[in-house]
C-alpha positions as a LaTeX table, in Angstrom:
\begin{tabular}{lrrr}
\hline
Residue & $x$ (\AA) & $y$ (\AA) & $z$ (\AA) \\
\hline
Unk1 & 163.57 & 114.08 & 152.14 \\
Unk2 & 166.23 & 116.84 & 151.87 \\
Unk3 & 165.52 & 119.68 & 154.31 \\
Unk4 & 167.53 & 122.87 & 154.66 \\
Unk5 & 166.86 & 125.42 & 157.37 \\
Unk6 & 168.73 & 128.63 & 157.44 \\
Unk7 & 169.25 & 130.91 & 160.51 \\
Unk8 & 171.49 & 133.71 & 161.63 \\
Unk9 & 170.21 & 136.58 & 159.49 \\
Unk10 & 169.49 & 139.93 & 160.95 \\
Unk11 & 170.07 & 143.73 & 160.76 \\
Unk12 & 173.54 & 145.17 & 161.13 \\
Unk13 & 175.37 & 148.36 & 160.36 \\
Unk14 & 177.92 & 148.69 & 157.51 \\
Unk15 & 181.16 & 147.09 & 158.51 \\
Unk16 & 179.52 & 144.56 & 160.76 \\
Unk17 & 179.48 & 140.83 & 160.77 \\
Unk18 & 176.97 & 137.99 & 160.67 \\
Unk19 & 177.25 & 134.22 & 160.56 \\
Unk20 & 174.60 & 132.37 & 158.79 \\
Unk21 & 173.98 & 128.61 & 159.44 \\
Unk22 & 172.13 & 125.99 & 157.42 \\
Unk23 & 171.02 & 122.87 & 159.22 \\
Unk24 & 170.63 & 120.00 & 156.71 \\
Unk25 & 168.74 & 116.71 & 157.12 \\
Unk26 & 167.30 & 113.90 & 155.19 \\
Unk27 & 170.46 & 112.98 & 153.23 \\
Unk28 & 174.13 & 112.16 & 153.63 \\
Unk29 & 175.42 & 115.69 & 154.10 \\
Unk30 & 179.08 & 114.96 & 153.21 \\
Unk31 & 178.10 & 113.58 & 149.71 \\
Unk32 & 176.46 & 116.77 & 148.55 \\
Unk33 & 177.79 & 120.07 & 147.43 \\
Unk34 & 176.47 & 123.05 & 149.15 \\
Unk35 & 176.13 & 126.76 & 148.43 \\
Unk36 & 174.87 & 130.12 & 149.50 \\
Unk37 & 172.77 & 132.29 & 147.19 \\
Unk38 & 171.14 & 135.65 & 147.67 \\
Unk39 & 168.37 & 137.65 & 146.12 \\
Unk40 & 167.75 & 141.25 & 146.60 \\
Unk41 & 164.35 & 142.85 & 145.69 \\
Unk42 & 163.96 & 143.32 & 141.99 \\
Unk43 & 167.10 & 141.25 & 141.25 \\
Unk44 & 167.87 & 137.74 & 140.18 \\
Unk45 & 169.08 & 135.17 & 142.65 \\
Unk46 & 172.83 & 134.96 & 142.54 \\
Unk47 & 175.50 & 132.61 & 143.80 \\
Unk48 & 177.55 & 133.92 & 146.73 \\
Unk49 & 179.73 & 131.05 & 147.82 \\
Unk50 & 179.97 & 127.33 & 147.20 \\
Unk51 & 181.73 & 124.29 & 148.61 \\
Unk52 & 181.88 & 121.00 & 146.87 \\
Unk53 & 181.89 & 117.56 & 148.53 \\
Unk54 & 185.76 & 117.41 & 147.98 \\
Unk55 & 186.24 & 120.67 & 149.87 \\
Unk56 & 186.81 & 122.86 & 146.77 \\
Unk57 & 185.48 & 126.40 & 147.44 \\
Unk58 & 184.52 & 129.43 & 145.31 \\
Unk59 & 183.14 & 132.89 & 145.97 \\
Unk60 & 181.53 & 135.62 & 143.90 \\
Unk61 & 183.92 & 138.49 & 143.14 \\
Unk62 & 181.79 & 140.89 & 145.23 \\
Unk63 & 182.36 & 138.97 & 148.49 \\
Unk64 & 185.85 & 137.64 & 148.07 \\
Unk65 & 187.96 & 138.45 & 151.08 \\
Unk66 & 184.92 & 139.23 & 153.13 \\
Unk67 & 182.83 & 136.04 & 153.36 \\
Unk68 & 183.95 & 132.54 & 154.22 \\
Unk69 & 181.98 & 129.32 & 153.57 \\
Unk70 & 182.48 & 126.33 & 155.71 \\
Unk71 & 180.75 & 123.23 & 156.82 \\
Unk72 & 180.76 & 120.87 & 159.82 \\
Unk73 & 180.00 & 117.34 & 158.67 \\
Unk74 & 179.55 & 116.03 & 162.22 \\
Unk75 & 176.77 & 118.64 & 162.72 \\
Unk76 & 175.36 & 118.53 & 159.16 \\
Unk77 & 175.60 & 122.29 & 159.08 \\
Unk78 & 176.85 & 124.79 & 156.55 \\
Unk79 & 178.03 & 128.18 & 157.55 \\
Unk80 & 178.61 & 131.54 & 155.88 \\
Unk81 & 180.80 & 133.96 & 157.87 \\
Unk82 & 180.16 & 137.48 & 156.56 \\
Unk83 & 182.49 & 140.27 & 157.51 \\
Unk84 & 182.85 & 143.87 & 156.63 \\
Unk85 & 179.21 & 143.89 & 155.40 \\
Unk86 & 178.05 & 146.52 & 152.98 \\
Unk87 & 174.55 & 147.91 & 152.27 \\
Unk88 & 174.73 & 146.21 & 148.87 \\
Unk89 & 174.94 & 142.75 & 150.70 \\
Unk90 & 171.28 & 143.37 & 151.78 \\
Unk91 & 169.23 & 140.37 & 150.52 \\
Unk92 & 167.53 & 137.23 & 151.32 \\
Unk93 & 170.13 & 134.56 & 151.70 \\
Unk94 & 169.37 & 130.91 & 150.68 \\
Unk95 & 171.18 & 127.70 & 151.42 \\
Unk96 & 171.26 & 125.14 & 148.64 \\
Unk97 & 172.35 & 121.56 & 148.05 \\
Unk98 & 172.99 & 119.53 & 145.01 \\
Unk99 & 174.69 & 116.17 & 144.12 \\
Unk100 & 176.64 & 118.06 & 141.32 \\
Unk101 & 179.50 & 120.45 & 141.95 \\
Unk102 & 178.08 & 123.65 & 143.38 \\
Unk103 & 181.14 & 125.61 & 142.39 \\
Unk104 & 180.40 & 124.80 & 138.75 \\
Unk105 & 176.71 & 125.47 & 139.08 \\
Unk106 & 177.45 & 128.87 & 140.53 \\
Unk107 & 180.11 & 129.65 & 137.93 \\
Unk108 & 177.63 & 128.73 & 135.14 \\
Unk109 & 174.85 & 130.82 & 136.71 \\
Unk110 & 172.76 & 127.70 & 136.72 \\
Unk111 & 170.72 & 128.80 & 139.75 \\
Unk112 & 167.40 & 127.39 & 138.52 \\
Unk113 & 168.75 & 123.91 & 138.14 \\
Unk114 & 169.96 & 123.62 & 141.76 \\
Unk115 & 168.30 & 120.69 & 143.39 \\
Unk116 & 167.36 & 121.64 & 146.87 \\
Unk117 & 166.72 & 125.00 & 148.68 \\
Unk118 & 166.11 & 126.30 & 152.13 \\
Unk119 & 163.46 & 128.88 & 152.94 \\
Unk120 & 165.88 & 131.81 & 153.30 \\
Unk121 & 167.05 & 134.23 & 155.94 \\
Unk122 & 166.98 & 138.00 & 155.61 \\
Unk123 & 170.19 & 140.01 & 155.91 \\
Unk124 & 169.78 & 143.80 & 156.09 \\
Unk125 & 172.95 & 146.09 & 156.12 \\
Unk126 & 172.35 & 149.80 & 156.97 \\
Unk127 & 174.74 & 152.60 & 156.09 \\
\hline
\end{tabular}
């Protein structure tokens, strides 16, 4: 079955960087679209970045120019490079996979319909 395991979260100061990883197993990685979502306390889960199986990428306006999504098909791993972190980036970050286009799912805000989720990794940015 599909399994997604995130790592790389932690605590950093404002302006710092982190790289999140998501190790995928149980399916053909290159055939699925992938994405990163985040959820802060008291807020809804929101899409952060997405990459479709054809390589098309999208980003939330709040992270454009600071975050970069990428994947290594040989390692079945998804990444999120986060630079210039801000306190408002503090959240639990989740990796997700779906057979449909993740860029479209995030654009539509269709978070609840995403097929597969990891358990999350916490990112805390202090000012």
